[in-house]
Structure formats: C-alpha cells, structure tokens
C-alpha positions as CSV (number, residue, x, y, z in Angstrom):
1,M,0.0,0.0,0.0
2,N,2.8,2.3,0.9
3,Q,4.6,1.4,-2.3
4,I,1.4,2.3,-4.3
5,E,1.1,5.6,-2.6
6,N,4.8,6.3,-3.1
7,G,4.4,5.5,-6.8
8,K,1.5,7.8,-7.2
9,Q,3.4,10.6,-5.4
10,H,6.4,10.0,-7.7
11,R,4.3,10.1,-10.8
12,A,2.5,13.3,-9.6
13,G,5.9,15.0,-8.8
14,R,7.3,14.0,-12.2
15,G,4.2,15.4,-13.9
16,A,4.5,18.7,-12.0
17,F,8.2,18.9,-12.9
18,N,7.4,18.3,-16.6
19,K,4.8,20.9,-16.5
20,R,7.2,23.5,-15.0
21,L,9.8,22.5,-17.6
22,V,7.3,23.1,-20.5
23,Q,6.4,26.5,-18.9
24,C,10.0,27.5,-18.7
25,G,10.8,26.5,-22.2
26,T,7.8,28.4,-23.5
27,A,8.8,31.5,-21.6
28,L,12.4,31.2,-22.9
29,F,11.1,30.8,-26.5
30,L,8.9,33.8,-26.2
31,F,11.8,35.9,-24.8
32,M,14.0,34.9,-27.7
33,I,11.3,36.0,-30.1
34,F,11.1,39.3,-28.3
35,L,14.9,39.9,-28.5
36,A,14.9,39.0,-32.2
37,A,12.1,41.5,-32.8
38,N,13.7,44.3,-30.6
39,P,17.5,44.2,-31.2
40,A,18.0,47.9,-30.3
41,R,16.3,47.5,-27.0
42,C,18.4,44.4,-26.3
43,Q,21.6,46.3,-27.0
44,T,20.5,49.2,-24.8
45,A,19.7,46.9,-22.0
46,A,23.0,45.1,-22.4
47,G,25.1,48.3,-22.9
48,G,23.3,50.4,-20.3
49,W,22.8,54.1,-20.2
50,K,26.4,54.9,-20.8
51,A,26.4,53.1,-24.2
52,E,23.3,55.0,-25.1
53,V,24.9,58.3,-24.3
54,R,28.0,57.3,-26.4
55,R,25.8,56.5,-29.4
56,F,24.0,59.9,-29.1
57,A,27.4,61.6,-28.7
58,E,28.9,59.9,-31.8
59,A,25.9,61.1,-33.8
60,Q,26.2,64.6,-32.2
61,Q,22.7,64.3,-30.9
62,W,23.5,66.4,-27.8
63,E,20.0,67.0,-26.6
64,E,19.2,63.3,-26.6
65,A,22.5,62.5,-24.9
66,M,21.7,65.0,-22.1
67,A,18.2,63.6,-21.8
68,A,19.6,60.1,-21.2
69,I,22.0,61.5,-18.5
70,E,19.2,63.5,-16.8
71,A,17.0,60.3,-16.8
72,E,19.9,58.5,-15.0
73,Q,20.3,61.4,-12.6
74,E,16.7,61.0,-11.5
75,R,17.4,57.3,-10.7
76,R,20.7,58.1,-9.1
77,P,20.6,61.6,-7.7
78,G,24.0,63.0,-6.7
79,D,25.9,60.1,-8.3
80,I,29.4,61.3,-9.2
81,E,29.7,59.0,-12.2
82,V,26.6,60.5,-13.8
83,R,27.9,64.0,-13.2
84,E,31.2,63.0,-14.9
85,W,29.3,61.9,-18.0
86,R,27.4,65.1,-18.0
87,A,30.6,67.1,-17.9
88,R,32.0,65.0,-20.8
89,V,29.0,65.6,-23.0
90,L,29.2,69.3,-22.2
91,T,32.8,69.3,-23.3
92,W,32.2,67.3,-26.4
93,S,29.3,69.5,-27.5
94,G,31.4,72.7,-27.1
95,N,29.5,74.1,-24.2
96,L,32.8,74.9,-22.5
97,P,31.7,77.4,-19.8
98,Q,29.2,74.9,-18.4
99,A,31.7,72.1,-18.8
100,E,34.3,74.1,-16.8
101,K,31.8,74.7,-14.0
102,E,30.8,71.1,-13.9
103,W,34.4,69.7,-13.9
104,N,35.4,72.2,-11.2
105,E,32.6,71.0,-9.0
106,I,33.5,67.3,-9.7
107,V,37.2,67.7,-8.8
108,R,36.1,69.4,-5.6
109,I,34.0,66.4,-4.6
110,A,36.4,63.7,-6.0
111,P,39.9,65.2,-6.1
112,K,41.7,61.8,-6.2
113,D,40.3,60.7,-9.6
114,P,42.8,61.6,-12.4
115,D,40.2,61.4,-15.1
116,N,38.4,64.4,-13.5
117,W,41.5,66.5,-13.7
118,L,42.1,65.3,-17.2
119,G,38.6,66.5,-18.2
120,L,39.1,69.9,-16.6
121,A,42.5,70.2,-18.4
122,S,41.0,69.5,-21.8
123,V,38.4,72.3,-21.2
124,Y,41.0,74.8,-20.3
125,Q,43.1,73.8,-23.3
126,R,40.3,74.3,-25.7
127,Q,39.6,77.7,-24.1
128,G,43.2,78.7,-24.7
129,R,43.9,78.9,-21.0
130,I,47.1,77.0,-21.2
131,E,48.6,77.8,-17.7
132,E,45.4,76.5,-16.0
133,A,45.4,73.5,-18.3
134,R,49.0,72.7,-17.2
135,R,48.1,72.9,-13.5
136,A,45.1,70.6,-14.0
137,I,47.0,68.0,-16.0
138,D,49.9,68.1,-13.5
139,S,47.4,67.1,-10.8
140,A,46.2,64.2,-12.9
141,V,49.7,62.9,-13.5
142,E,50.7,63.3,-9.9
143,I,47.8,61.0,-8.9
144,D,48.6,58.3,-11.4
145,P,52.0,58.7,-13.1
146,A,51.9,55.3,-14.7
147,R,49.1,56.1,-17.2
148,A,50.3,56.7,-20.7
149,D,47.2,58.7,-21.7
150,L,47.9,61.3,-19.0
151,H,51.5,61.9,-20.2
152,L,50.2,62.1,-23.7
153,A,47.7,64.8,-22.7
154,R,50.3,66.7,-20.8
155,G,52.6,66.6,-23.8
156,R,49.9,68.1,-26.0
157,I,49.3,70.9,-23.5
158,L,53.1,71.6,-23.3
159,R,53.3,71.6,-27.1
160,A,50.5,74.2,-27.2
161,S,52.4,76.3,-24.6
162,N,55.4,76.4,-26.9
163,S,57.5,74.1,-24.6
164,P,58.8,71.5,-27.2
165,K,61.5,70.0,-25.0
166,E,59.1,69.3,-22.1
167,A,56.5,68.1,-24.5
168,K,59.0,65.7,-26.0
169,T,59.8,64.2,-22.6
170,E,56.1,63.6,-22.0
171,F,55.6,61.9,-25.4
172,E,58.6,59.7,-24.8
173,R,57.3,58.7,-21.4
174,A,53.9,57.9,-22.9
175,L,55.6,55.7,-25.5
176,Q,57.6,53.9,-22.8
177,L,54.4,53.1,-20.9
178,D,52.5,52.2,-24.1
179,P,54.9,51.1,-26.9
180,G,52.0,50.6,-29.3
181,S,50.7,54.2,-29.0
182,G,50.5,55.6,-32.5
183,E,49.5,59.0,-31.3
184,A,52.6,59.3,-29.0
185,R,54.8,58.2,-31.9
186,A,53.2,60.7,-34.3
187,S,53.4,63.5,-31.7
188,L,57.2,62.9,-31.4
189,E,57.5,63.1,-35.1
190,S,55.5,66.3,-35.3
191,L,57.8,67.9,-32.7
192,Q,60.8,67.2,-34.9
193,E,59.1,69.1,-37.6
194,E,58.1,72.2,-35.5
195,T,59.8,75.4,-36.5
196,K,60.3,78.8,-34.8
197,H,61.2,81.0,-37.8
198,T,59.6,81.9,-41.2
199,L,61.6,83.6,-43.9
200,R,59.6,85.0,-46.7
201,F,60.6,86.7,-50.0
202,G,58.2,88.6,-52.3
203,E,57.7,90.8,-55.3
204,D,54.8,93.2,-56.0
205,N,54.0,95.0,-59.3
206,D,51.5,97.8,-59.9
207,A,50.5,98.8,-63.5
208,F,48.5,102.0,-64.0
209,N,46.7,103.4,-67.1
210,F,47.9,106.9,-66.1
211,A,51.5,106.4,-64.9
212,G,54.4,104.1,-65.2
213,T,54.7,100.7,-63.5
214,N,55.8,100.5,-59.9
215,R,57.8,97.5,-58.5
216,D,59.0,96.5,-55.1
217,E,60.8,93.6,-53.6
218,W,60.7,92.6,-50.0
219,T,61.9,90.1,-47.4
220,E,60.6,89.4,-43.9
221,L,61.7,87.2,-41.0
222,S,59.2,86.2,-38.4
223,S,60.3,84.4,-35.2
224,N,58.4,82.8,-32.4
225,W,61.0,82.8,-29.7
226,A,58.7,81.7,-26.9
227,R,55.0,81.2,-26.3
228,H,54.6,84.8,-25.1
229,F,57.2,86.5,-27.4
230,A,57.7,87.0,-31.1
231,T,59.5,89.4,-33.4
232,D,59.2,90.4,-37.1
233,F,61.8,92.2,-39.1
234,G,61.9,93.0,-42.8
235,G,63.0,95.3,-45.6
236,S,61.4,96.6,-48.8
237,F,63.0,98.2,-51.9
238,F,60.8,100.3,-54.3
239,Q,61.2,101.5,-57.8
240,R,58.9,104.5,-58.7
241,A,59.2,106.1,-62.2
242,G,63.0,105.6,-62.2
243,T,63.4,106.6,-58.6
244,G,64.5,104.0,-56.1
245,T,64.3,103.9,-52.3
246,G,63.8,101.4,-49.5
247,K,62.7,101.0,-45.9
248,F,63.2,98.8,-42.9
249,K,60.6,97.7,-40.4
250,G,60.4,95.8,-37.2
251,S,57.9,94.8,-34.5
252,V,57.6,93.0,-31.3
253,T,54.6,90.9,-30.2
254,G,53.6,89.8,-26.7
255,R,51.0,87.1,-26.2
256,S,48.7,86.0,-23.4
257,S,46.3,83.1,-23.4
258,R,43.9,85.2,-21.5
259,W,44.2,88.7,-23.1
260,G,45.3,87.9,-26.6
261,A,48.3,89.5,-28.4
262,F,49.7,93.0,-28.6
263,T,52.1,94.2,-31.4
264,A,54.0,97.4,-31.5
265,G,56.6,98.5,-34.1
266,G,57.7,101.0,-36.7
267,A,59.5,101.6,-40.0
268,S,62.0,104.0,-41.4
269,A,63.2,104.9,-44.8
270,A,66.6,103.5,-45.7
271,G,68.5,106.6,-46.6
272,Q,66.5,109.1,-48.6
273,D,62.7,108.6,-48.9
274,N,62.9,110.6,-52.2
275,G,59.3,111.7,-51.6
276,V,58.1,108.2,-52.5
277,I,57.5,106.5,-49.2
278,P,57.0,107.7,-45.6
279,K,60.1,109.0,-43.8
280,S,59.0,107.0,-40.8
281,E,56.0,105.0,-39.5
282,A,54.7,103.7,-36.2
283,F,52.0,101.3,-35.4
284,F,50.4,99.0,-32.8
285,E,47.7,96.3,-32.9
286,A,45.7,94.5,-30.2
287,V,44.2,91.1,-31.1
288,H,41.8,89.0,-29.1
289,G,40.1,85.7,-30.1
290,F,37.7,83.4,-28.5
291,R,36.2,80.0,-29.4
292,V,32.5,79.7,-30.1
293,S,32.0,75.9,-30.6
294,E,33.8,72.8,-31.8
295,T,30.7,71.6,-33.7
296,A,28.7,74.7,-34.7
297,W,28.8,76.5,-38.0
298,V,31.0,79.3,-36.4
299,R,34.0,77.8,-34.7
300,A,35.9,81.0,-33.5
301,I,36.0,84.7,-33.8
302,E,39.0,87.0,-33.7
303,T,38.9,90.8,-33.4
304,A,41.8,93.3,-33.8
305,Y,42.2,97.0,-33.4
306,G,45.2,99.0,-34.6
307,Q,46.5,102.4,-35.4
308,H,49.2,103.3,-38.0
309,W,50.9,106.6,-38.3
310,Y,52.7,107.6,-41.6
311,W,54.9,110.7,-41.7
312,Y,55.6,111.8,-45.3
313,R,57.7,114.8,-46.3
314,D,54.6,116.8,-47.0
315,A,51.8,114.8,-45.4
316,R,50.6,113.2,-42.2
317,I,48.4,110.1,-42.2
318,L,46.7,108.3,-39.3
319,A,44.8,105.1,-40.1
320,L,42.5,103.4,-37.5
321,N,41.9,99.8,-38.4
322,Q,39.3,97.4,-37.1
323,T,39.4,93.8,-38.3
324,T,37.1,90.8,-37.5
325,T,37.9,87.3,-38.7
326,V,35.3,84.5,-38.4
327,Y,36.6,80.9,-38.5
328,F,34.4,78.2,-40.0
329,P,34.8,74.4,-40.4
330,R,37.4,72.9,-42.8
331,D,39.7,76.0,-42.7
332,W,37.2,78.4,-44.2
333,R,37.4,82.0,-42.8
334,W,35.9,85.4,-43.5
335,T,37.7,88.6,-42.7
336,L,36.2,92.1,-42.6
337,R,38.3,95.2,-42.3
338,V,37.2,98.8,-41.8
339,T,39.6,101.7,-41.9
340,E,39.1,105.4,-40.9
341,A,42.0,107.5,-42.2
342,R,42.9,111.1,-41.3
343,S,44.9,112.9,-44.0
344,H,46.7,116.2,-43.5
345,F,48.7,117.6,-46.4
346,S,50.8,120.7,-46.0
347,N,48.4,122.9,-48.0
348,T,45.0,121.4,-47.0
349,A,42.9,120.9,-43.9
350,K,42.6,117.6,-42.0
351,E,40.2,115.2,-43.6
352,W,38.8,111.8,-42.5
353,K,38.0,109.1,-45.1
354,P,36.4,105.7,-44.6
355,S,37.3,102.5,-46.5
356,G,36.7,98.8,-46.1
357,S,37.5,95.3,-47.4
358,A,36.2,91.8,-47.2
359,K,38.0,88.6,-47.8
360,L,37.0,84.9,-48.0
361,N,39.7,82.2,-47.7
362,F,38.9,78.5,-48.4
363,P,40.7,75.2,-49.0
364,L,40.8,73.6,-52.5
365,V,42.9,70.4,-52.4
366,R,44.9,68.6,-49.7
367,R,47.1,65.6,-50.2
368,N,49.1,64.7,-47.0
369,S,51.5,67.7,-46.4
370,R,50.6,69.3,-49.7
371,A,47.7,71.7,-49.9
372,L,46.2,74.2,-52.3
373,S,44.0,77.0,-50.9
374,G,42.5,80.2,-52.3
375,G,40.9,83.5,-51.5
376,I,38.8,86.2,-53.0
377,F,38.5,89.8,-51.8
378,F,36.7,93.1,-52.4
379,A,37.6,96.5,-51.2
380,A,35.9,99.9,-51.5
381,G,37.6,103.2,-51.1
382,T,40.8,101.6,-50.0
383,E,44.1,103.5,-50.3
384,N,47.6,102.3,-49.7
385,F,48.9,104.9,-47.3
386,A,52.5,103.5,-47.5
387,Q,53.0,104.9,-51.0
388,V,52.7,108.5,-51.9
389,D,51.1,108.0,-55.3
390,Q,48.3,106.0,-53.6
391,I,46.9,108.7,-51.3
392,G,44.7,111.5,-52.3
393,S,41.1,112.3,-53.1
394,F,39.8,109.4,-55.2
395,A,37.2,106.7,-54.7
396,S,37.9,103.1,-55.8
397,Q,36.6,99.6,-56.0
398,T,39.0,96.7,-55.9
399,Y,38.4,93.0,-56.9
400,G,41.0,90.3,-56.5
401,G,42.0,86.8,-55.5
402,E,44.9,84.7,-54.4
403,L,46.2,81.1,-54.5
404,K,48.5,79.5,-51.9
405,F,50.3,76.2,-52.6
406,Q,52.0,74.5,-49.7
407,F,54.2,71.9,-51.2
408,S,55.7,70.7,-47.9
409,R,55.3,71.3,-44.2
410,R,58.1,73.8,-44.4
411,Q,57.6,75.6,-47.7
412,D,54.8,77.4,-49.6
413,V,54.4,79.9,-52.4
414,T,51.6,82.5,-52.7
415,A,50.4,84.4,-55.8
416,Y,47.8,87.2,-55.9
417,S,46.3,89.6,-58.4
418,F,43.7,92.4,-58.2
419,Y,42.1,95.1,-60.3
420,Q,41.2,98.5,-59.1
421,E,38.8,101.0,-60.7
422,R,39.1,104.6,-59.7
423,T,37.3,107.8,-60.4
424,E,38.2,109.8,-63.5
425,G,38.5,106.6,-65.5
426,R,41.8,105.6,-63.8
427,T,42.7,101.9,-63.2
428,Q,45.3,99.9,-61.5
429,T,46.3,96.2,-62.1
430,S,48.5,94.6,-59.5
431,F,50.0,91.2,-59.1
432,G,52.8,89.5,-57.1
433,F,54.0,86.4,-55.4
434,S,55.9,85.3,-52.3
435,Y,57.9,82.3,-51.2
436,G,58.1,81.2,-47.5
437,I,60.3,78.7,-45.8
438,R,60.1,77.6,-42.1
439,F,63.0,76.5,-40.1
C-alpha cells in the first residue's frame, strides 16, 4: 500500500516537474522572439545608459545625450559618475563654460580621480587657458604617473604652450608606458618638424593706365622665440618712375592666453625717402580671439584694433583699423576690415576718409603635407597709405584673388592679383608672389 502511494506521489511529482519544464521552455522561447524583434532595446539593456549616451554623442545628438543623462540622474541623484558623464558631453558639444563649471565641482568632490583633472585640463586647453590646463593635467599625472594617456595629454598641452623640450619628454614617457601608442609616436615626429622662424621673399607689381609701373621687392623674417614673445623684421625696396628707395621695419609681439596679443613696431626709410615712401612709420595692434564651438557653424571669432601713423615729407596720415575674422569648419574663414584714415597735407585741412575690405579664404585640395587654398576679396575706397602715389582724393573699388600652394610642411608659395577702378577713369592692375620657408 505504501509502495502504491509512493508510486502515485512519484508520478505526480514528475508530472509537475514536466509541466514546469514546459512553462520555462515556453517563456524562454517567447523571450528569444522578443529579443529578435527588438535588437536595439536588447543592446540598450546590455550596454546600459552609458552606451546609449555614447551613441548619441557619436551622432552629435547632444539633446538626446543630455536627456539620457538626466534620466539616469533621476534614478541616481547626486551620483558622481553621472555628473562626470554630464561634464564629458558638455565638453564634447562645445559648451565649455558649463563644462568648466561642472568639472570644477566634480574635482572638488572627488579630487583623487585623475580622469576628472584630465577632463578639466581639456576644457582649459580648448579655451586657450594654457597655464590653467597645465596645472590641471599636472594634478592628474601626480595622482597616477603610470598612465600613458595622461602623459600624452600633458605633452599636447606643453606643445601648445610652446615648450617643445618638455612636450618631447612627456611623449617619450607615454611611448615607454604604451609602446603601441601611434598617437605618441606621431606626436614625437611632429615635434621634430616644428619650427620657430619663417623667412619670406616677395615681389609686387603695380601697373596704371595713367602712370608708369611700380615695383618693389621685400623680405621678412618672423620668429616665435617663446610662447609669449615673437618678433618680425623686414625690408622693402621700391622703384617708382625711375626713382628707387627702401625702408626697414620691425615689430615685437607679446601674447597671453587670457588677453590675446599686442604688437608694436615701426618703420623708417633706408637713406633718402625721395618723396616716394613715408620718412617714418609707427603702429600698434591688439588682437583677441575666442572659441565659439567645436561643432557649430562658427568655430571661433578673432577681433583686432590697430593704429598706424605715416609721416611723409609733405603729409601726415593716421589710419584706424578694425578687423574681424570668423573661422568656419574645414579651414574656411571670413575677414572684414574697416579703416578710418585722417589725411593732413601741408596745403590742406585735415580730412577723414572711410574704407573697407572683405576677404574669404577657403581650401581647395589637400594631399598629405601638400595643400592648395584660395581666397577672394573686395575693397571699396581703400588707399595704400604706405606709398605717396596711392593717397589723395579718389574713390575706388578693388576686386582680387589669391592662391597659396603648400608643397611641404616647411615651404609654400603664394600668388595674388587684383584690379582697381578709380574715379576719372583711372585703373590699377597689381600682381605679385611670395615664397616662404620655415625652419
């Protein structure tokens, strides 16, 4: 009897087990069908919210990326990892002021994480605040000196601060820690090709329908001695209707990552001016630029203001120049220049004259280190105050263009031409070229 009861119980238990097995198999089958029909949801579940943010960021869908982060913040309020991802997306999207604020708060909360200092350093570097970027990346390397990526980042910042020797040391250290790093190897090679000086030679020709042809040859040496200091020296030699003369010029530039650049200089006739060029000149220019975005249509804007004095034998000229340059993606840029000039001749009263010009530069072809670029420009009322036969009471319109061919990282040649229409039926056709070598 007991055996019968035990047999019944055994069969009942086995039936229940089989039933549960069928139910589990059915559920697994249905789940597999669901995954096959919803692969994106499966990937999201497997990759998590961070993978979702990365996908949005790669597609530059910044609003969607921030929405995913905010949703995670609601689930994990105050979580430092979520804040770090928020700061990264703000950095990637070019919202640098908010990214800076977020990273500073993060490093205050978690000062022992080198990635946080690395994020802050990258923001400072993109803002052009190199000294602050150096301090931030130094903190990151101090926390974890065995990470190759941190030494690589410090090398990039040092290179931007015009400290090639220190940058080389960092790139070499990164390569020691990660021998397979292609970026570290390429950075070392780029340092070997960096130059401090540019020597340029040029020739200009002006043909008129009312006078003889003018010619001048010139040479110029520009030197970047340090990150904050540069010089520029040159000489020009003019031929005007059988009369020759020349001048020398020089300038000094100081730079600051916070305030921009300031240049001051002058020029003087070499010997006799012969009434052709100014006896002396003086000028200054202040330049300041700021980044707008890494992804928007306008990437950066640069503004400049300068004053230039020309002292002729029988005339005094003061030119006030305001220049704005807008930088677009793919090396396109637009430059607008406005000039107010005050002329004072020995037999006339002082007079102010406005003029302006616009120029568009654009790339054409690039093959490795070789590149061809172009530019077109238009000017109205522009006078060349550095030549006596170019000042006076006339209105003009100028149309022109240029081509620049860079045939190596160290050498290029530029050619230009323009046509100017003046009042009283007068015209001017100009052309010239220059060759530059960096060393």
